[in-house]
C-alpha positions in Angstrom: 124.1 86.2 140.1 124.4 90.0 140.4 124.7 91.8 137.1 126.6 95.1 137.5 125.9 98.1 135.3 127.2 96.7 132.0 126.1 98.6 128.9 123.8 95.7 127.8 122.5 94.3 131.0 121.5 97.3 133.0 118.9 98.7 130.7 115.1 98.9 130.6 115.1 96.7 127.5 117.1 93.9 129.3 114.9 94.0 132.4 111.8 93.7 130.2 113.3 90.9 128.1 114.2 89.0 131.2 111.2 89.5 133.4 108.2 91.1 131.7 105.5 88.7 130.7 102.0 90.1 130.3 100.5 93.6 131.0 96.9 93.9 132.0 96.3 96.7 129.4 96.6 95.7 125.7 98.1 99.1 124.7 100.7 98.9 127.5 101.5 95.3 126.4 102.1 96.5 122.9 104.5 99.2 124.1 106.4 96.7 126.3 106.8 94.4 123.4 108.2 97.2 121.2 110.7 98.2 123.8 111.8 94.5 124.2 112.5 94.2 120.4 114.2 97.6 120.0 117.4 97.2 118.0 117.0 93.5 117.7 116.6 91.2 114.7 112.9 91.0 115.4 112.3 94.4 114.0 114.3 93.8 110.8 117.5 95.5 109.6 119.5 97.5 107.1 122.3 95.3 105.7 125.5 97.1 104.6 128.5 95.8 102.8 131.9 97.4 102.9 133.0 98.5 99.4 136.6 98.3 100.3 138.0 95.3 98.3 140.4 94.5 101.1 137.6 94.3 103.6 134.1 93.3 102.1 132.6 92.9 105.5 128.9 92.9 106.2 127.1 94.9 108.9 123.6 94.5 110.2 122.0 97.6 111.5 118.9 96.5 113.4 115.9 98.8 113.5 115.0 100.8 116.6 111.4 100.6 117.9 111.0 104.4 117.7 108.6 104.3 120.6 108.4 107.5 122.6 108.7 105.5 125.9 112.0 103.9 124.9 115.1 105.2 126.7 117.2 104.4 123.6 115.1 106.0 120.9 114.1 109.4 119.6 117.2 111.5 120.2 117.5 112.6 116.5 113.8 113.5 116.2 114.1 115.4 119.5 117.0 117.5 118.1 114.9 118.5 115.1 112.0 119.4 117.4 114.2 121.5 119.6 115.7 123.3 116.5 112.1 124.2 115.4 111.4 125.6 118.9 114.6 127.6 118.8 113.3 129.5 115.8 110.2 130.6 117.8 112.0 132.0 120.8 112.4 135.8 121.3 115.2 137.7 123.1 113.2 138.1 126.3 112.9 136.5 129.7 111.1 133.2 130.1 109.6 131.8 133.2 109.1 128.2 134.4 106.1 127.0 136.5 105.0 123.5 137.5 101.4 122.5 138.2 101.1 119.3 140.2 98.1 117.2 141.2 97.6 115.9 144.8 98.2 112.2 145.4 94.6 111.7 146.6 93.6 111.8 142.9 96.0 109.1 141.8 93.5 106.3 141.9 90.9 108.0 139.7 93.6 109.4 137.3 95.1 105.9 136.8 91.7 104.7 135.7 90.9 107.7 133.5 94.3 108.9 132.3 93.4 110.4 128.9 90.5 112.5 130.2 92.3 113.6 133.4 95.6 114.4 131.8 93.7 116.5 129.3 92.0 118.2 132.2 95.4 118.9 133.8 96.6 120.6 130.6 93.4 122.6 130.4 93.3 123.7 134.1 97.0 124.7 134.0 96.8 126.6 130.7 93.5 128.4 131.5 95.0 129.5 134.8 98.0 131.1 133.1 95.9 132.7 130.4 93.4 134.1 132.8 96.1 135.8 134.8 97.9 137.0 131.7 94.7 138.6 130.4 94.2 140.5 133.6 95.3 144.2 133.2 96.9 144.0 136.7 99.5 141.6 135.5 100.0 141.6 131.7 96.8 142.2 129.7 98.2 140.3 126.8 98.5 136.8 125.3 101.8 135.1 126.2 103.5 132.1 124.8 103.0 128.9 126.8 104.7 125.6 126.1 103.5 122.8 128.4 105.0 119.3 128.9 103.4 116.4 130.9 105.4 114.3 133.2 103.7 111.5 135.2 106.6 110.3 137.4 108.6 111.2 140.4 112.3 110.3 140.9 111.5 107.0 142.4 109.2 106.0 139.5 106.2 106.7 141.6 103.0 108.1 140.0 103.2 111.9 140.2 101.4 113.6 137.3 102.4 117.3 136.8 102.9 119.8 133.9 106.0 121.9 133.3 105.2 125.2 131.6 107.5 127.7 129.9 105.9 131.1 129.8 107.1 134.3 128.0 107.7 137.5 130.0 105.3 139.5 127.8 102.6 138.9 125.2 100.8 140.0 122.1 97.8 142.2 121.8 95.7 142.4 118.7 94.2 145.9 118.1 90.8 146.6 116.6 92.4 147.2 113.2 94.0 143.7 113.6 97.6 145.1 114.0 99.7 143.4 116.7 101.7 145.1 119.4 103.9 143.6 122.1 103.6 144.2 125.8 106.5 143.6 128.1 105.8 142.1 131.6 106.6 144.4 134.5 107.0 141.6 137.0 110.1 141.2 139.3 112.7 139.1 137.5 113.3 137.1 140.6 109.7 136.0 140.9 107.1 134.5 138.7 105.0 136.7 136.5 101.8 136.2 138.5 101.2 135.6 142.3 101.8 131.9 142.8 99.5 131.4 145.7 96.6 133.0 143.8 97.4 130.8 140.8 97.2 127.7 143.0 93.7 128.7 144.2 92.4 129.3 140.6 94.1 126.1 139.3 92.5 124.0 142.1 89.1 125.4 141.3 89.4 124.8 137.6 90.6 121.3 138.0 88.0 120.2 140.6 85.1 121.9 138.7 86.2 120.1 135.5 86.5 116.8 137.4 83.0 117.1 138.9 81.5 117.8 135.5 83.3 114.8 134.0 82.0 112.5 136.8 78.5 113.8 136.4 78.5 113.2 132.6 80.2 109.8 133.2 83.2 110.9 131.0 85.2 109.9 134.1 84.3 106.8 136.1 85.4 106.4 139.7 86.3 102.9 140.9 83.8 101.0 143.0 84.3 101.5 146.7 85.9 105.0 146.4 84.1 108.0 147.7 85.2 110.6 145.2 82.7 113.1 146.4 84.2 113.3 149.8 87.7 113.3 148.3 86.8 116.3 146.1 85.3 118.2 149.1 88.5 117.6 151.1 90.7 118.7 148.2 89.0 122.1 148.1 90.5 122.7 151.6 93.9 121.5 150.7 96.7 123.7 149.3 97.6 122.6 145.8 101.2 122.9 144.8 102.1 125.3 142.0 105.8 125.8 141.9 107.4 128.7 140.2 111.1 128.2 139.5 113.7 130.9 139.0 113.3 132.4 135.5 115.5 131.1 132.7 118.6 133.2 132.0 117.5 133.7 128.4 116.5 131.8 125.3 119.6 129.5 125.4 118.7 128.3 128.8 115.2 127.5 127.5 116.8 125.4 124.7 119.0 123.6 127.2 115.9 122.8 129.3 114.0 121.6 126.2 116.9 119.3 125.4 116.9 117.7 128.8 113.2 117.5 129.8 110.7 117.7 127.0 111.3 114.3 125.5 112.3 112.7 128.8 111.1 109.1 129.7 110.3 107.7 133.1 113.8 106.5 133.7 117.0 106.6 131.6 119.3 103.6 131.3 122.1 105.6 132.8 120.3 105.6 136.2 120.1 101.8 136.4 123.1 100.6 138.3 122.6 97.0 139.2 120.3 94.2 138.0 120.4 91.3 140.5 119.2 88.2 138.9 119.6 86.1 142.1 117.4 88.4 144.2 115.3 89.6 141.1 115.9 93.2 142.0 116.8 96.5 140.2 118.9 99.2 141.8 118.8 102.7 140.4 119.8 106.3 141.2 117.3 109.0 142.2 117.4 112.5 143.5 115.9 113.0 147.0 114.4 116.5 146.8 113.4 116.3 150.4 117.2 116.2 151.1 118.2 119.1 148.9 118.5 116.9 145.8 120.9 114.4 147.4 121.8 111.5 145.1 120.6 108.2 146.5 120.0 104.6 145.4 116.7 102.7 145.5 116.3 98.9 145.2 113.1 97.4 143.9 111.9 93.9 143.1 111.8 93.6 139.3 108.1 93.1 139.3 107.6 96.3 141.2 110.1 98.1 138.9 108.1 97.0 135.8 104.8 97.9 137.5 106.0 101.4 138.2 107.5 101.8 134.7 104.2 100.7 133.1 102.3 103.4 135.0 103.9 106.0 132.9 102.9 104.7 129.5 100.8 107.4 127.9 97.4 106.7 126.4 97.5 105.8 122.7 98.1 108.9 120.5 98.2 111.2 123.5 100.0 114.5 122.9 102.3 115.2 125.8 103.7 118.5 124.6 101.2 121.3 123.9 101.3 125.0 123.1 99.0 127.8 124.1 98.7 131.6 123.8 100.2 133.0 120.7 102.0 129.7 120.2 98.7 127.8 119.8 98.7 125.9 116.5 96.2 128.2 114.8 98.1 131.2 113.4 101.2 130.2 115.2 103.7 131.2 112.5 101.7 134.3 111.5 101.7 135.4 115.2 105.4 134.9 115.5 106.2 136.7 112.3 104.0 139.7 113.4 105.7 139.8 116.8 109.2 139.8 115.3 108.2 142.6 113.0 106.6 144.6 115.9 109.7 144.2 118.0 111.9 145.2 115.0 113.9 142.0 115.2 115.6 140.2 112.2 113.2 137.7 110.6 113.5 134.2 112.0 115.4 131.9 109.6 113.3 129.5 107.6 112.9 125.9 108.8 115.8 123.6 107.8 115.5 119.9 108.0 118.9 118.6 108.9 119.6 115.0 107.5 119.8 112.3 110.1 123.2 111.4 108.9 124.5 114.9 109.8 122.8 114.9 113.2 124.2 111.4 114.0 127.7 112.6 113.4 127.2 116.0 115.2 125.6 114.5 118.3 127.3 111.1 118.7 130.4 111.4 116.4 129.1 108.4 114.4 129.7 108.3 110.7 126.8 106.2 109.5 128.7 104.6 106.6 132.0 103.9 108.4 133.0 100.3 108.4 133.9 99.0 111.9 136.6 96.7 110.4 138.6 99.0 108.2 137.4 102.3 109.6 136.7 103.7 106.2 133.4 105.4 105.1 132.8 102.6 102.5 129.6 101.0 103.7 126.9 100.6 101.0 123.3 99.6 101.6 122.7 96.2 99.9 119.5 95.0 101.6 116.6 96.2 103.7 114.2 94.0 105.6 111.5 94.3 108.2 111.9 90.6 109.1 114.6 88.8 111.1 117.9 88.4 109.1 119.5 85.3 107.7 123.1 85.6 109.0 125.7 85.8 106.2 129.3 84.6 106.3 132.0 87.2 106.7 
């Protein structure tokens, strides 16, 4: 039987529930189990009862898994995170650059994800900061926001870091006062020469990799000749891709909303789950064909294998800040820059209640009864165990 793209069937959760059994990694197995149970009775519930005497209906609201790999979770937390970043932006140009890793390293990265993802962040940020500190280009400390993605459009393993970089930076004088330096780069190009950045980035990553192998912080799989691979990669051009600069802070916010909390594949891209042939068909953009929209069909086992590749190491931080946005003195730096640029002070942080965000983003009134359509639902019970179904 072929299951078309119904709301319930063509989802990552459905595919995992139907076909996933055991993952080789215990952490990945735990993540897969959480995704399977998302918004099911297995995670417990909030039980509401309609306070309308003519209705008195009950409603079970099953708990979400809140796992960051889940395509269905995290949208409200993401909105708050984006709102916090909005308060940190300045009315200046921002640039977008992507640091990728060559596929020859995929094998050793898959076996040492945490260490080599950390090295990717380090090499990319150090490259940007070294060019920014150079008087030829900026001679200042910019803002850098970096986000790790590990996938390509076909769910292949393709680790890379997206960076947002400010067109200017702060300088701390000897008397500890702060001044702002505007970048003089061409608005149609990146702040720094991209080819030169690629050379520095390659050197930083490979030097770090050699040190980690020597100290056994990274272990190469048996049978692989990592020494020869590293030598060959010194002679290969690494891809550092500078995109067109953002039009302004609002475009940065739009980007943050779409990409920072992205997961390997969204449910909307899954078009068909074929239970007879045990296959999944999903949309992808073919960037080798100018971003043309195409479809790919995979065996469910291969689909799950590819999806599992993108589970982050436990407690791994996938969004990081550098430059004057680094966590130490972050708010102090921003306040000083705003004062230096003679801008109005940024508004204080406001935590918007989830009920308000739910209505603003999805048009859902959390206490509206689905039977009488009145905002009369009252919480009567809370459980983290499967429910006993009540009459009515």
